[in-house]
KOLGU-4560 file (N, C-alpha, C; in nm, 3 decimals, padded with zeros to 5 digits):
<recs>
<n_xx: 04.841 n_yy: -02.435 n_zz: 04.691 ca_xx: 04.880 ca_yy: -02.272 ca_zz: 04.588 c_xx: 04.829 c_yy: -02.297 c_zz: 04.436 mol: A seq: 1 type: MET>
<n_xx: 04.768 n_yy: -02.205 n_zz: 04.374 ca_xx: 04.660 ca_yy: -02.199 ca_zz: 04.286 c_xx: 04.789 c_yy: -02.208 c_zz: 04.108 mol: A seq: 2 type: SER>
<n_xx: 04.754 n_yy: -02.280 n_zz: 04.040 ca_xx: 04.832 ca_yy: -02.267 ca_zz: 03.885 c_xx: 04.866 c_yy: -02.116 c_zz: 03.848 mol: A seq: 3 type: HIS>
<n_xx: 04.778 n_yy: -02.025 n_zz: 03.853 ca_xx: 04.800 ca_yy: -01.887 ca_zz: 03.874 c_xx: 04.883 c_yy: -01.842 c_zz: 03.924 mol: A seq: 4 type: LYS>
<n_xx: 04.945 n_yy: -01.848 n_zz: 04.065 ca_xx: 05.010 ca_yy: -01.767 ca_zz: 04.171 c_xx: 05.146 c_yy: -01.835 c_zz: 04.132 mol: A seq: 5 type: SER>
<n_xx: 05.148 n_yy: -01.981 n_zz: 04.089 ca_xx: 05.241 ca_yy: -02.039 ca_zz: 04.059 c_xx: 05.341 c_yy: -01.988 c_zz: 03.956 mol: A seq: 6 type: HIS>
<n_xx: 05.250 n_yy: -01.959 n_zz: 03.844 ca_xx: 05.334 ca_yy: -01.869 ca_zz: 03.723 c_xx: 05.404 c_yy: -01.737 c_zz: 03.781 mol: A seq: 7 type: LEU>
<n_xx: 05.384 n_yy: -01.673 n_zz: 03.886 ca_xx: 05.463 ca_yy: -01.549 ca_zz: 03.904 c_xx: 05.609 c_yy: -01.611 c_zz: 03.977 mol: A seq: 8 type: TRP>
<n_xx: 05.584 n_yy: -01.714 n_zz: 04.044 ca_xx: 05.740 ca_yy: -01.762 ca_zz: 04.114 c_xx: 05.851 c_yy: -01.793 c_zz: 03.938 mol: A seq: 9 type: ASN>
<n_xx: 05.813 n_yy: -01.816 n_zz: 03.839 ca_xx: 05.894 ca_yy: -01.857 ca_zz: 03.752 c_xx: 06.008 c_yy: -01.732 c_zz: 03.723 mol: A seq: 10 type: ILE>
<n_xx: 06.133 n_yy: -01.807 n_zz: 03.733 ca_xx: 06.257 ca_yy: -01.715 ca_zz: 03.721 c_xx: 06.323 c_yy: -01.743 c_zz: 03.590 mol: A seq: 11 type: ARG>
<n_xx: 06.296 n_yy: -01.639 n_zz: 03.498 ca_xx: 06.369 ca_yy: -01.690 ca_zz: 03.371 c_xx: 06.544 c_yy: -01.695 c_zz: 03.385 mol: A seq: 12 type: PRO>
<n_xx: 06.583 n_yy: -01.766 n_zz: 03.279 ca_xx: 06.720 ca_yy: -01.833 ca_zz: 03.358 c_xx: 06.784 c_yy: -01.761 c_zz: 03.239 mol: A seq: 13 type: THR>
<n_xx: 06.752 n_yy: -01.771 n_zz: 03.092 ca_xx: 06.813 ca_yy: -01.743 ca_zz: 03.000 c_xx: 06.726 c_yy: -01.696 c_zz: 02.909 mol: A seq: 14 type: SER>
<n_xx: 06.793 n_yy: -01.627 n_zz: 02.779 ca_xx: 06.678 ca_yy: -01.533 ca_zz: 02.683 c_xx: 06.597 c_yy: -01.653 c_zz: 02.621 mol: A seq: 15 type: LEU>
<n_xx: 06.636 n_yy: -01.807 n_zz: 02.609 ca_xx: 06.552 ca_yy: -01.868 ca_zz: 02.525 c_xx: 06.433 c_yy: -01.910 c_zz: 02.620 mol: A seq: 16 type: ASP>
<n_xx: 06.453 n_yy: -01.903 n_zz: 02.737 ca_xx: 06.335 ca_yy: -01.909 ca_zz: 02.832 c_xx: 06.263 c_yy: -01.803 c_zz: 02.840 mol: A seq: 17 type: MET>
<n_xx: 06.293 n_yy: -01.669 n_zz: 02.836 ca_xx: 06.238 ca_yy: -01.568 ca_zz: 02.819 c_xx: 06.163 c_yy: -01.572 c_zz: 02.704 mol: A seq: 18 type: ILE>
<n_xx: 06.192 n_yy: -01.647 n_zz: 02.570 ca_xx: 06.131 ca_yy: -01.612 ca_zz: 02.462 c_xx: 06.054 c_yy: -01.740 c_zz: 02.467 mol: A seq: 19 type: ALA>
<n_xx: 06.026 n_yy: -01.841 n_zz: 02.511 ca_xx: 05.936 ca_yy: -01.953 ca_zz: 02.571 c_xx: 05.833 c_yy: -01.874 c_zz: 02.632 mol: A seq: 20 type: GLN>
<n_xx: 05.848 n_yy: -01.779 n_zz: 02.747 ca_xx: 05.729 ca_yy: -01.747 ca_zz: 02.786 c_xx: 05.707 c_yy: -01.609 c_zz: 02.781 mol: A seq: 21 type: LEU>
<n_xx: 05.723 n_yy: -01.576 n_zz: 02.675 ca_xx: 05.691 ca_yy: -01.466 ca_zz: 02.575 c_xx: 05.617 c_yy: -01.459 c_zz: 02.487 mol: A seq: 22 type: SER>
<n_xx: 05.518 n_yy: -01.357 n_zz: 02.433 ca_xx: 05.476 ca_yy: -01.318 ca_zz: 02.336 c_xx: 05.531 c_yy: -01.196 c_zz: 02.263 mol: A seq: 23 type: ALA>
<n_xx: 05.597 n_yy: -01.202 n_zz: 02.143 ca_xx: 05.624 ca_yy: -01.044 ca_zz: 02.114 c_xx: 05.550 c_yy: -00.980 c_zz: 01.994 mol: A seq: 24 type: ILE>
<n_xx: 05.464 n_yy: -00.929 n_zz: 01.974 ca_xx: 05.374 ca_yy: -00.835 ca_zz: 01.865 c_xx: 05.449 c_yy: -00.755 c_zz: 01.803 mol: A seq: 25 type: VAL>
<n_xx: 05.464 n_yy: -00.730 n_zz: 01.723 ca_xx: 05.515 ca_yy: -00.628 ca_zz: 01.629 c_xx: 05.421 c_yy: -00.563 c_zz: 01.479 mol: A seq: 26 type: CYS>
<n_xx: 05.418 n_yy: -00.468 n_zz: 01.511 ca_xx: 05.278 ca_yy: -00.391 ca_zz: 01.369 c_xx: 05.373 c_yy: -00.349 c_zz: 01.279 mol: A seq: 27 type: GLN>
<n_xx: 05.355 n_yy: -00.401 n_zz: 01.202 ca_xx: 05.465 ca_yy: -00.384 ca_zz: 01.074 c_xx: 05.361 c_yy: -00.282 c_zz: 00.967 mol: A seq: 28 type: VAL>
<n_xx: 05.377 n_yy: -00.172 n_zz: 00.890 ca_xx: 05.342 ca_yy: -00.069 ca_zz: 00.809 c_xx: 05.305 c_yy: -00.183 c_zz: 00.692 mol: A seq: 29 type: PHE>
<n_xx: 05.175 n_yy: -00.111 n_zz: 00.632 ca_xx: 05.067 ca_yy: -00.053 ca_zz: 00.696 c_xx: 04.971 c_yy: -00.177 c_zz: 00.777 mol: A seq: 30 type: PRO>
<n_xx: 04.957 n_yy: -00.255 n_zz: 00.724 ca_xx: 04.852 ca_yy: -00.316 ca_zz: 00.822 c_xx: 04.857 c_yy: -00.445 c_zz: 00.828 mol: A seq: 31 type: HIS>
<n_xx: 05.005 n_yy: -00.484 n_zz: 00.872 ca_xx: 05.053 ca_yy: -00.617 ca_zz: 00.930 c_xx: 05.076 c_yy: -00.655 c_zz: 01.051 mol: A seq: 32 type: THR>
<n_xx: 05.059 n_yy: -00.745 n_zz: 01.136 ca_xx: 05.068 ca_yy: -00.791 ca_zz: 01.283 c_xx: 05.129 c_yy: -00.893 c_zz: 01.271 mol: A seq: 33 type: LEU>
<n_xx: 05.260 n_yy: -00.908 n_zz: 01.296 ca_xx: 05.298 ca_yy: -01.016 ca_zz: 01.340 c_xx: 05.315 c_yy: -01.040 c_zz: 01.488 mol: A seq: 34 type: LEU>
<n_xx: 05.304 n_yy: -01.177 n_zz: 01.506 ca_xx: 05.309 ca_yy: -01.275 ca_zz: 01.703 c_xx: 05.415 c_yy: -01.384 c_zz: 01.702 mol: A seq: 35 type: LYS>
<n_xx: 05.518 n_yy: -01.339 n_zz: 01.789 ca_xx: 05.629 ca_yy: -01.457 ca_zz: 01.783 c_xx: 05.600 c_yy: -01.514 c_zz: 01.918 mol: A seq: 36 type: TRP>
<n_xx: 05.569 n_yy: -01.656 n_zz: 01.891 ca_xx: 05.542 ca_yy: -01.687 ca_zz: 02.023 c_xx: 05.606 c_yy: -01.834 c_zz: 02.032 mol: A seq: 37 type: GLN>
<n_xx: 05.720 n_yy: -01.850 n_zz: 02.100 ca_xx: 05.771 ca_yy: -01.950 ca_zz: 02.134 c_xx: 05.817 c_yy: -02.032 c_zz: 01.980 mol: A seq: 38 type: GLY>
<n_xx: 05.792 n_yy: -02.152 n_zz: 01.953 ca_xx: 05.786 ca_yy: -02.162 ca_zz: 01.812 c_xx: 05.698 c_yy: -02.193 c_zz: 01.749 mol: A seq: 39 type: ASP>
<n_xx: 05.627 n_yy: -02.050 n_zz: 01.693 ca_xx: 05.556 ca_yy: -02.005 ca_zz: 01.633 c_xx: 05.555 c_yy: -01.903 c_zz: 01.580 mol: A seq: 40 type: GLN>
<n_xx: 05.515 n_yy: -01.879 n_zz: 01.481 ca_xx: 05.449 ca_yy: -01.725 ca_zz: 01.415 c_xx: 05.347 c_yy: -01.717 c_zz: 01.366 mol: A seq: 41 type: LEU>
<n_xx: 05.290 n_yy: -01.612 n_zz: 01.383 ca_xx: 05.125 ca_yy: -01.565 ca_zz: 01.365 c_xx: 05.143 c_yy: -01.446 c_zz: 01.284 mol: A seq: 42 type: ASN>
<n_xx: 05.082 n_yy: -01.421 n_zz: 01.163 ca_xx: 05.072 ca_yy: -01.271 ca_zz: 01.075 c_xx: 04.896 c_yy: -01.249 c_zz: 01.048 mol: A seq: 43 type: ILE>
<n_xx: 04.890 n_yy: -01.176 n_zz: 01.115 ca_xx: 04.724 ca_yy: -01.074 ca_zz: 01.087 c_xx: 04.741 c_yy: -01.009 c_zz: 01.005 mol: A seq: 44 type: TRP>
<n_xx: 04.645 n_yy: -00.961 n_zz: 00.923 ca_xx: 04.605 ca_yy: -00.843 ca_zz: 00.807 c_xx: 04.483 c_yy: -00.804 c_zz: 00.787 mol: A seq: 45 type: ARG>
<n_xx: 04.482 n_yy: -00.725 n_zz: 00.890 ca_xx: 04.302 ca_yy: -00.695 ca_zz: 00.892 c_xx: 04.291 c_yy: -00.582 c_zz: 00.751 mol: A seq: 46 type: PRO>
<n_xx: 04.179 n_yy: -00.615 n_zz: 00.719 ca_xx: 04.120 ca_yy: -00.486 ca_zz: 00.605 c_xx: 03.974 c_yy: -00.414 c_zz: 00.596 mol: A seq: 47 type: PHE>
<n_xx: 03.947 n_yy: -00.353 n_zz: 00.588 ca_xx: 03.806 ca_yy: -00.302 ca_zz: 00.616 c_xx: 03.694 c_yy: -00.346 c_zz: 00.558 mol: A seq: 48 type: PRO>
<n_xx: 03.609 n_yy: -00.390 n_zz: 00.649 ca_xx: 03.482 ca_yy: -00.462 ca_zz: 00.573 c_xx: 03.362 c_yy: -00.387 c_zz: 00.512 mol: A seq: 49 type: GLY>
<n_xx: 03.255 n_yy: -00.416 n_zz: 00.540 ca_xx: 03.154 ca_yy: -00.372 ca_zz: 00.476 c_xx: 03.115 c_yy: -00.245 c_zz: 00.512 mol: A seq: 50 type: GLU>
<n_xx: 03.084 n_yy: -00.245 n_zz: 00.676 ca_xx: 03.040 ca_yy: -00.123 ca_zz: 00.716 c_xx: 03.204 c_yy: -00.093 c_zz: 00.809 mol: A seq: 51 type: SER>
<n_xx: 03.194 n_yy: 00.057 n_zz: 00.904 ca_xx: 03.267 ca_yy: 00.083 ca_zz: 00.978 c_xx: 03.281 c_yy: -00.002 c_zz: 01.075 mol: A seq: 52 type: ALA>
<n_xx: 03.192 n_yy: -00.115 n_zz: 01.134 ca_xx: 03.201 ca_yy: -00.182 ca_zz: 01.274 c_xx: 03.255 c_yy: -00.325 c_zz: 01.203 mol: A seq: 53 type: ALA>
<n_xx: 03.272 n_yy: -00.325 n_zz: 01.095 ca_xx: 03.337 ca_yy: -00.468 ca_zz: 01.030 c_xx: 03.465 c_yy: -00.484 c_zz: 00.968 mol: A seq: 54 type: ASP>
<n_xx: 03.536 n_yy: -00.587 n_zz: 00.982 ca_xx: 03.715 ca_yy: -00.619 ca_zz: 00.937 c_xx: 03.682 c_yy: -00.740 c_zz: 00.877 mol: A seq: 55 type: ALA>
<n_xx: 03.769 n_yy: -00.754 n_zz: 00.800 ca_xx: 03.826 ca_yy: -00.923 ca_zz: 00.714 c_xx: 03.947 c_yy: -00.899 c_zz: 00.781 mol: A seq: 56 type: ASN>
<n_xx: 03.976 n_yy: -01.057 n_zz: 00.811 ca_xx: 04.106 ca_yy: -01.074 ca_zz: 00.830 c_xx: 04.152 c_yy: -01.176 c_zz: 00.850 mol: A seq: 57 type: ILE>
<n_xx: 04.308 n_yy: -01.172 n_zz: 00.748 ca_xx: 04.381 ca_yy: -01.278 ca_zz: 00.670 c_xx: 04.480 c_yy: -01.307 c_zz: 00.808 mol: A seq: 58 type: GLU>
<n_xx: 04.494 n_yy: -01.473 n_zz: 00.846 ca_xx: 04.550 ca_yy: -01.490 ca_zz: 00.930 c_xx: 04.636 c_yy: -01.613 c_zz: 00.854 mol: A seq: 59 type: GLU>
<n_xx: 04.747 n_yy: -01.620 n_zz: 00.897 ca_xx: 04.902 ca_yy: -01.738 ca_zz: 00.855 c_xx: 04.943 c_yy: -01.766 c_zz: 00.963 mol: A seq: 60 type: ALA>
<n_xx: 04.919 n_yy: -01.888 n_zz: 01.010 ca_xx: 04.996 ca_yy: -01.959 ca_zz: 01.102 c_xx: 05.137 c_yy: -02.047 c_zz: 01.051 mol: A seq: 61 type: PHE>
<n_xx: 05.260 n_yy: -02.014 n_zz: 01.117 ca_xx: 05.363 ca_yy: -02.101 ca_zz: 01.095 c_xx: 05.435 c_yy: -02.181 c_zz: 01.204 mol: A seq: 62 type: TYR>
<n_xx: 05.407 n_yy: -02.275 n_zz: 01.158 ca_xx: 05.519 ca_yy: -02.373 ca_zz: 01.281 c_xx: 05.615 c_yy: -02.453 c_zz: 01.222 mol: A seq: 63 type: VAL>
<n_xx: 05.681 n_yy: -02.513 n_zz: 01.329 ca_xx: 05.870 ca_yy: -02.526 ca_zz: 01.273 c_xx: 05.868 c_yy: -02.616 c_zz: 01.187 mol: A seq: 64 type: PRO>
<n_xx: 05.768 n_yy: -02.741 n_zz: 01.199 ca_xx: 05.767 ca_yy: -02.828 ca_zz: 01.067 c_xx: 05.595 c_yy: -02.889 c_zz: 01.088 mol: A seq: 65 type: GLU>
<n_xx: 05.551 n_yy: -02.952 n_zz: 00.953 ca_xx: 05.462 ca_yy: -03.001 ca_zz: 00.886 c_xx: 05.390 c_yy: -03.096 c_zz: 00.991 mol: A seq: 66 type: GLU>
<n_xx: 05.255 n_yy: -03.064 n_zz: 01.062 ca_xx: 05.214 ca_yy: -03.196 ca_zz: 01.171 c_xx: 05.159 c_yy: -03.308 c_zz: 01.087 mol: A seq: 67 type: PRO>
<n_xx: 05.249 n_yy: -03.410 n_zz: 01.132 ca_xx: 05.247 ca_yy: -03.519 ca_zz: 01.000 c_xx: 05.206 c_yy: -03.669 c_zz: 01.119 mol: A seq: 68 type: ASN>
<n_xx: 05.159 n_yy: -03.626 n_zz: 01.231 ca_xx: 05.134 ca_yy: -03.735 ca_zz: 01.328 c_xx: 05.011 c_yy: -03.668 c_zz: 01.407 mol: A seq: 69 type: THR>
<n_xx: 04.923 n_yy: -03.772 n_zz: 01.408 ca_xx: 04.795 ca_yy: -03.730 ca_zz: 01.505 c_xx: 04.824 c_yy: -03.656 c_zz: 01.646 mol: A seq: 70 type: GLU>
<n_xx: 04.909 n_yy: -03.706 n_zz: 01.724 ca_xx: 04.936 ca_yy: -03.599 ca_zz: 01.810 c_xx: 04.976 c_yy: -03.473 c_zz: 01.777 mol: A seq: 71 type: LEU>
<n_xx: 05.066 n_yy: -03.462 n_zz: 01.698 ca_xx: 05.094 ca_yy: -03.313 ca_zz: 01.625 c_xx: 04.973 c_yy: -03.236 c_zz: 01.600 mol: A seq: 72 type: THR>
<n_xx: 04.895 n_yy: -03.279 n_zz: 01.527 ca_xx: 04.722 ca_yy: -03.263 ca_zz: 01.450 c_xx: 04.677 c_yy: -03.199 c_zz: 01.553 mol: A seq: 73 type: ARG>
<n_xx: 04.664 n_yy: -03.286 n_zz: 01.659 ca_xx: 04.595 ca_yy: -03.231 ca_zz: 01.775 c_xx: 04.651 c_yy: -03.122 c_zz: 01.866 mol: A seq: 74 type: ARG>
<n_xx: 04.798 n_yy: -03.108 n_zz: 01.860 ca_xx: 04.824 ca_yy: -03.009 ca_zz: 01.968 c_xx: 04.850 c_yy: -02.874 c_zz: 01.879 mol: A seq: 75 type: TYR>
<n_xx: 04.903 n_yy: -02.857 n_zz: 01.719 ca_xx: 04.852 ca_yy: -02.747 ca_zz: 01.684 c_xx: 04.728 c_yy: -02.720 c_zz: 01.626 mol: A seq: 76 type: TRP>
<n_xx: 04.640 n_yy: -02.763 n_zz: 01.627 ca_xx: 04.527 ca_yy: -02.770 ca_zz: 01.615 c_xx: 04.455 c_yy: -02.669 c_zz: 01.718 mol: A seq: 77 type: GLY>
<n_xx: 04.484 n_yy: -02.782 n_zz: 01.834 ca_xx: 04.416 ca_yy: -02.677 ca_zz: 01.986 c_xx: 04.505 c_yy: -02.527 c_zz: 02.022 mol: A seq: 78 type: SER>
<n_xx: 04.620 n_yy: -02.511 n_zz: 01.929 ca_xx: 04.693 ca_yy: -02.389 ca_zz: 01.933 c_xx: 04.583 c_yy: -02.278 c_zz: 01.841 mol: A seq: 79 type: THR>
<n_xx: 04.551 n_yy: -02.322 n_zz: 01.736 ca_xx: 04.533 ca_yy: -02.251 ca_zz: 01.680 c_xx: 04.420 c_yy: -02.153 c_zz: 01.717 mol: A seq: 80 type: TRP>
<n_xx: 04.409 n_yy: -02.008 n_zz: 01.743 ca_xx: 04.321 ca_yy: -01.944 ca_zz: 01.810 c_xx: 04.209 c_yy: -01.852 c_zz: 01.689 mol: A seq: 81 type: MET>
<n_xx: 04.263 n_yy: -01.881 n_zz: 01.558 ca_xx: 04.140 ca_yy: -01.823 ca_zz: 01.492 c_xx: 03.998 c_yy: -01.875 c_zz: 01.502 mol: A seq: 82 type: SER>
<n_xx: 03.990 n_yy: -02.010 n_zz: 01.538 ca_xx: 03.831 ca_yy: -02.073 ca_zz: 01.488 c_xx: 03.807 c_yy: -02.060 c_zz: 01.339 mol: A seq: 83 type: GLY>
<n_xx: 03.884 n_yy: -02.032 n_zz: 01.224 ca_xx: 03.866 ca_yy: -02.021 ca_zz: 01.106 c_xx: 03.890 c_yy: -02.146 c_zz: 01.075 mol: A seq: 84 type: GLY>
<n_xx: 03.883 n_yy: -02.192 n_zz: 00.898 ca_xx: 03.914 ca_yy: -02.336 ca_zz: 00.822 c_xx: 04.038 c_yy: -02.318 c_zz: 00.858 mol: A seq: 85 type: SER>
<n_xx: 04.070 n_yy: -02.479 n_zz: 00.915 ca_xx: 04.200 ca_yy: -02.563 ca_zz: 00.920 c_xx: 04.226 c_yy: -02.633 c_zz: 00.790 mol: A seq: 86 type: ARG>
<n_xx: 04.349 n_yy: -02.624 n_zz: 00.761 ca_xx: 04.420 ca_yy: -02.764 ca_zz: 00.630 c_xx: 04.540 c_yy: -02.805 c_zz: 00.687 mol: A seq: 87 type: GLN>
</recs>
């Protein structure tokens, strides 16, 4: 059985489990996107760039607690999707 076919067999048993398996995305007027997934919140704010094909995007990444061990820094570092600078 492949990994992907196994995912289709998951049957959520509670709202907490559904929240862990879901990504909830909301657009907030005028130009903000919120994405809540499990224990993290991402905020994206796109702005016009130099031309019609360009955009500048601010991203904020909120996690439940500061990553203060090497293990948690690696975990959240691999979860960070933007490829931008990490602090």
